[in-house]
DSSP file (Angstrom, degrees, kcal/mol; ACC not computed):
  #  RESIDUE AA STRUCTURE BP1 BP2  ACC     N-H-->O    O-->H-N    N-H-->O    O-->H-N    TCO  KAPPA ALPHA  PHI   PSI    X-CA   Y-CA   Z-CA
    1    1 A X              0   0    0      0, 0.0     2,-0.5     0, 0.0     0, 0.0   0.000 360.0 360.0 360.0 152.3    0.0    0.0    0.0
    2    2 A X        +     0   0    0      1,-0.1     3,-0.2     3,-0.0     0, 0.0  -0.946 360.0 163.2-123.8 109.1    1.0    3.5   -0.6
    3    3 A X        +     0   0    0     -2,-0.5    -1,-0.1     1,-0.2     0, 0.0   0.308  54.1  89.0-107.9   7.0    0.0    6.1    2.0
    4    4 A X        +     0   0    0      2,-0.1     2,-0.5     0, 0.0    -1,-0.2  -0.050  50.6 140.9 -98.8  34.4    2.3    9.0    1.1
    5    5 A X        -     0   0    0     -3,-0.2     2,-0.4     1,-0.0    -3,-0.0  -0.638  38.6-153.2 -73.2 123.1    0.0   10.6   -1.4
    6    6 A X        -     0   0    0     -2,-0.5     2,-0.2     3,-0.0    -2,-0.1  -0.789  10.2-128.2-102.8 144.2    0.2   14.4   -1.0
    7    7 A X        -     0   0    0     -2,-0.4     2,-0.2     1,-0.1     3,-0.0  -0.534  39.9 -94.8 -77.4 150.3   -2.6   16.7   -1.9
    8    8 A X        -     0   0    0     -2,-0.2    -1,-0.1     1,-0.1     2,-0.1  -0.502  47.2-108.9 -65.6 132.2   -1.6   19.6   -4.2
    9    9 A X        -     0   0    0     -2,-0.2     2,-0.2     1,-0.1    -1,-0.1  -0.394  33.3-110.0 -64.1 137.7   -0.8   22.7   -2.1
   10   10 A X        -     0   0    0      1,-0.1     2,-0.1    -2,-0.1    -1,-0.1  -0.454  38.7-104.8 -66.6 138.8   -3.3   25.5   -2.3
   11   11 A X        -     0   0    0     -2,-0.2     2,-0.5     1,-0.1    -1,-0.1  -0.449  31.6-125.7 -66.2 136.6   -2.0   28.5   -4.2
   12   12 A X        -     0   0    0     -2,-0.1     2,-0.3    -3,-0.1    -1,-0.1  -0.712  21.9-124.1 -86.4 122.1   -1.1   31.3   -2.0
   13   13 A X        -     0   0    0     -2,-0.5    46,-2.4    46,-0.1     2,-0.3  -0.513  31.7-170.4 -70.5 128.9   -2.8   34.6   -2.9
   14   14 A X  E     -A   58   0A   0     -2,-0.3     2,-0.3    44,-0.3    44,-0.2  -0.911   6.5-178.6-119.7 144.5   -0.3   37.4   -3.5
   15   15 A X  E     -A   57   0A   0     42,-2.6    42,-2.5    -2,-0.3     2,-0.4  -0.943  40.5 -89.9-136.8 161.7   -0.9   41.1   -4.0
   16   16 A X  E     -A   56   0A   0     -2,-0.3     2,-0.4    40,-0.2    40,-0.2  -0.615  50.9-167.8 -73.6 128.5    1.2   44.1   -4.7
   17   17 A X  E     -A   55   0A   0     38,-2.6    38,-2.0    -2,-0.4     2,-0.3  -0.942  23.1-119.2-125.9 135.0    2.1   45.5   -1.3
   18   18 A X  E     +A   54   0A   0     -2,-0.4    15,-2.4    36,-0.2    16,-0.4  -0.608  44.1 171.8 -74.7 130.9    3.7   48.8   -0.4
   19   19 A X  E     -AB  53  32A   0     34,-3.4    34,-2.3    -2,-0.3     2,-0.5  -0.871  37.2-123.4-134.0 164.7    7.0   48.2    1.4
   20   20 A X  E     -AB  52  31A   0     11,-3.2    11,-2.0    -2,-0.3     2,-0.4  -0.978  33.0-163.4-109.2 127.4   10.0   50.2    2.6
   21   21 A X  E     -AB  51  30A   0     30,-3.1    30,-2.5    -2,-0.5     9,-0.2  -0.915  20.2-116.8-119.0 134.4   13.2   48.8    1.0
   22   22 A X  E     -A   50   0A   0      7,-2.4    28,-0.2    -2,-0.4    27,-0.1  -0.434  14.6-153.9 -73.0 138.4   16.8   49.4    2.3
   23   23 A X        +     0   0    0     26,-2.2     2,-0.2    -2,-0.1    -1,-0.1   0.625  61.0 110.6 -86.6 -13.4   19.0   51.4   -0.2
   24   24 A X    >   -     0   0    0     25,-0.5     3,-1.1     1,-0.1     5,-0.1  -0.495  68.0-139.9 -66.0 129.9   22.3   50.0    1.1
   25   25 A X  T 3  S+     0   0    0      1,-0.3    -1,-0.1    -2,-0.2    -3,-0.0   0.815  98.7  48.0 -65.2 -37.3   23.6   47.7   -1.6
   26   26 A X  T 3  S+     0   0    0      2,-0.0     2,-0.4    -3,-0.0    -1,-0.3   0.529 100.5  78.8 -80.6 -11.6   24.8   45.0    0.8
   27   27 A X    <   -     0   0    0     -3,-1.1    16,-0.0     1,-0.1     0, 0.0  -0.824  53.6-168.2-106.9 141.4   21.6   44.9    2.8
   28   28 A X        +     0   0    0     -2,-0.4    -1,-0.1     2,-0.0    -3,-0.1   0.061  39.8 143.4-109.8  23.4   18.5   43.0    1.8
   29   29 A X        +     0   0    0     -5,-0.1    -7,-2.4    -8,-0.1     2,-0.3  -0.327  15.2 155.1 -66.8 142.8   16.2   44.6    4.5
   30   30 A X  E     -B   21   0A   0     -9,-0.2     2,-0.3    20,-0.1    -9,-0.2  -0.965  17.8-167.9-158.5 162.0   12.7   45.5    3.8
   31   31 A X  E     -B   20   0A   0    -11,-2.0   -11,-3.2    -2,-0.3     2,-0.2  -0.993  32.1-101.9-153.1 150.4    9.3   45.9    5.7
   32   32 A X  E >   -B   19   0A   0     -2,-0.3     3,-1.1   -13,-0.2   -13,-0.3  -0.539  27.1-133.8 -72.8 142.8    5.7   46.3    4.9
   33   33 A X  G >  S+     0   0    0    -15,-2.4     3,-1.3     1,-0.3    -1,-0.1   0.806 104.3  64.7 -62.3 -30.1    4.5   49.8    5.1
   34   34 A X  G 3  S+     0   0    0    -16,-0.4    -1,-0.3     1,-0.3   -15,-0.1   0.740 105.8  44.9 -65.5 -23.8    1.5   48.7    7.1
   35   35 A X  G <  S+     0   0    0     -3,-1.1     2,-0.3     2,-0.0    -1,-0.3   0.291  90.1 103.2-107.2   9.9    3.8   47.6    9.9
   36   36 A X    <   -     0   0    0     -3,-1.3    -3,-0.0    -4,-0.1     3,-0.0  -0.660  52.5-159.3 -93.0 149.5    6.2   50.6   10.1
   37   37 A X  S    S+     0   0    0     -2,-0.3     2,-0.3     3,-0.0    -1,-0.1   0.365  71.4  62.8-107.5   5.1    5.8   53.2   12.8
   38   38 A X  S >  S-     0   0    0      1,-0.1     3,-0.5     4,-0.0    -2,-0.1  -0.937  70.8-137.9-132.0 149.7    7.7   56.0   11.0
   39   39 A X  T 3  S+     0   0    0     -2,-0.3     2,-0.2     1,-0.3    -1,-0.1   0.757 110.3  27.0 -77.0 -21.9    7.0   58.0    7.9
   40   40 A X  T 3  S-     0   0    0     11,-0.0    -1,-0.3   -20,-0.0    11,-0.0  -0.593  90.0-171.4-136.6  74.3   10.7   57.8    7.0
   41   41 A X    <   -     0   0    0     -3,-0.5     9,-0.7    -2,-0.2     2,-0.3  -0.133  16.5-133.9 -70.2 160.6   12.0   54.5    8.7
   42   42 A X  B     -C   49   0B   0      7,-0.2     7,-0.2   -20,-0.0     2,-0.1  -0.849  37.4 -92.4-110.0 151.4   15.7   53.5    9.0
   43   43 A X     >  -     0   0    0      5,-2.9     4,-1.4    -2,-0.3   -22,-0.0  -0.429  28.4-145.1 -64.6 130.9   16.8   49.9    8.1
   44   44 A X  T  4 S+     0   0    0      2,-0.2    -1,-0.2     1,-0.2    -2,-0.0   0.721  95.5  46.2 -71.4 -18.5   16.7   47.8   11.4
   45   45 A X  T  4 S+     0   0    0      3,-0.1    -1,-0.2     1,-0.0    -2,-0.0   0.922 132.8   8.8 -88.4 -51.5   19.7   45.8   10.2
   46   46 A X  T  4 S-     0   0    0      2,-0.1    -2,-0.2     3,-0.1     3,-0.1   0.419  89.7-125.6-114.9  -4.3   22.2   48.3    8.8
   47   47 A X     <  +     0   0    0     -4,-1.4    -3,-0.1     1,-0.2     2,-0.1   0.713  63.2 141.2  59.9  24.1   20.6   51.7    9.9
   48   48 A X        -     0   0    0      1,-0.2    -5,-2.9    -6,-0.1    -1,-0.2  -0.383  59.5 -81.6 -87.5 170.7   20.6   52.9    6.3
   49   49 A X  B     -C   42   0B   0     -7,-0.2   -26,-2.2    -2,-0.1   -25,-0.5  -0.283  41.3-147.1 -66.6 157.5   17.9   54.9    4.6
   50   50 A X  E     -A   22   0A   0     -9,-0.7     2,-0.3   -28,-0.2   -28,-0.2  -0.967   6.4-156.6-129.2 145.1   14.8   53.1    3.2
   51   51 A X  E     -A   21   0A   0    -30,-2.5   -30,-3.1    -2,-0.3     2,-0.3  -0.886  27.0-101.5-121.1 154.3   12.8   54.1    0.1
   52   52 A X  E     +A   20   0A   0     -2,-0.3     2,-0.3   -32,-0.2   -32,-0.2  -0.551  53.4 146.8 -76.2 132.8    9.1   53.3   -0.8
   53   53 A X  E     -A   19   0A   0    -34,-2.3   -34,-3.4    -2,-0.3     2,-0.3  -0.909  39.8-114.5-151.6 175.8    8.6   50.5   -3.3
   54   54 A X  E     +A   18   0A   0     -2,-0.3     2,-0.3   -36,-0.2   -36,-0.2  -0.902  26.7 180.0-121.7 152.8    6.1   47.8   -4.0
   55   55 A X  E     -A   17   0A   0    -38,-2.0   -38,-2.6    -2,-0.3     2,-0.7  -0.995  35.0-109.3-148.5 144.7    6.5   44.0   -3.9
   56   56 A X  E     +A   16   0A   0     -2,-0.3     2,-0.3   -40,-0.2   -40,-0.2  -0.698  52.8 165.6 -77.3 116.7    4.4   40.9   -4.6
   57   57 A X  E     -A   15   0A   0    -42,-2.5   -42,-2.6    -2,-0.7     3,-0.1  -0.938  42.6 -91.5-132.3 153.6    3.7   39.4   -1.2
   58   58 A X  E     -A   14   0A   0     -2,-0.3   -44,-0.3   -44,-0.2     2,-0.2  -0.339  51.3-105.7 -57.4 139.3    1.3   36.9    0.4
   59   59 A X        -     0   0    0    -46,-2.4     2,-0.6     1,-0.1    -1,-0.1  -0.492  26.9-141.3 -69.6 140.8   -1.9   38.5    1.7
   60   60 A X    >   -     0   0    0     -2,-0.2     3,-0.7     1,-0.1    -1,-0.1  -0.916  17.5-176.0-104.5 114.0   -2.0   38.7    5.5
   61   61 A X  T 3  S+     0   0    0     -2,-0.6    -1,-0.1     1,-0.2    -2,-0.0   0.731  76.0  61.0 -85.3 -20.9   -5.5   37.9    6.8
   62   62 A X  T 3  S+     0   0    0      2,-0.1    -1,-0.2     3,-0.0     2,-0.1   0.063  74.0 135.0 -99.2  28.1   -4.9   38.6   10.4
   63   63 A X    <   -     0   0    0     -3,-0.7     2,-0.5     1,-0.1   -29,-0.0  -0.434  61.5-111.9 -71.5 149.5   -3.9   42.3   10.1
   64   64 A X        -     0   0    0     -2,-0.1     2,-0.2     1,-0.0    -1,-0.1  -0.719  34.9-129.8 -76.6 123.0   -5.3   45.0   12.4
   65   65 A X        -     0   0    0     -2,-0.5     2,-0.3     1,-0.1    -1,-0.0  -0.519  19.5-111.2 -76.6 143.9   -7.6   47.1   10.5
   66   66 A X              0   0    0     -2,-0.2    -1,-0.1     1,-0.1     0, 0.0  -0.577 360.0 360.0 -73.2 133.7   -7.2   50.9   10.7
   67   67 A X              0   0    0     -2,-0.3    -1,-0.1    -3,-0.0    -2,-0.0   0.429 360.0 360.0-100.1 360.0  -10.2   52.4   12.5
């Protein structure tokens, strides 16, 4: 008997998401804009400047909605 049959993984829904991206060439730090506390954040890894960009990311369903 063969019991190791796997179901196909459900596709993960992705959307264009606004992010902050580190400008330092050696750093790959980024953060979702929805989770930043500053209008001009610094990179938490290298303390470099960050610029606004967009990236395809999975949808987060447990986000706190702005009231």
